C-alpha positions in Angstrom: 91.0 168.0 87.7 89.2 165.8 85.1 91.3 162.7 86.2 90.2 163.3 89.7 86.5 163.5 88.7 86.7 160.4 86.5 88.4 158.5 89.4 85.6 159.5 91.7 83.1 158.3 89.1 84.8 154.9 88.9 84.6 154.6 92.7 80.9 155.5 92.6 80.2 152.9 89.9 81.9 150.2 91.9 79.9 151.2 95.0 76.7 151.3 92.9 77.3 147.8 91.5 78.0 146.5 95.0 74.8 148.1 96.3 72.8 146.6 93.4 74.2 143.1 94.1 73.6 143.5 97.9 70.0 144.6 97.4 69.3 141.8 94.9 70.7 139.3 97.4 68.6 140.7 100.3 65.5 140.6 98.2 66.2 137.0 97.3 66.7 135.8 100.9 63.7 137.7 102.1 61.2 135.8 99.9 59.5 133.1 102.0 60.1 129.6 100.6 56.4 128.9 100.4 56.1 131.5 97.6 58.9 130.0 95.6 57.7 126.4 95.5 54.4 125.2 94.1 52.0 123.1 96.1 52.3 119.4 95.5 48.6 118.9 94.9 45.4 120.9 94.5 44.2 120.4 98.1 47.5 121.7 99.5 47.5 124.6 97.1 44.0 125.6 98.2 45.0 125.4 101.9 48.1 127.6 101.2 46.1 130.1 99.3 43.4 130.3 102.0 46.1 130.8 104.7 47.8 133.6 102.7 44.4 135.3 102.2 43.6 135.0 105.9 46.9 136.3 107.0 46.7 139.3 104.6 43.2 140.1 105.8 44.3 140.1 109.4 47.3 142.4 108.6 45.2 144.9 106.6 42.1 144.8 108.8 39.8 143.8 105.9 36.6 142.0 106.8 35.2 141.3 103.3 36.6 139.4 100.3 35.4 139.3 96.7 35.1 135.9 95.0 34.9 135.7 91.2 34.0 132.6 89.4 36.1 131.7 86.3 34.4 129.8 83.5 36.2 126.9 81.9 
């Protein structure tokens, strides 16, 4: 009986490892390329950030945004 249970645990561990690898792969391919690579210059970076903020506001239905000034 104990051999049968340990055999079932081995199968479960293999399935678990396969599931972890599959989930990690799916998470990796679902990340948009724009979030992986940095902008080539400041102007492009600001445009990308503004576009992301705008898209997020449309999705969430927000109409206001808070802007905080950072001191040097």
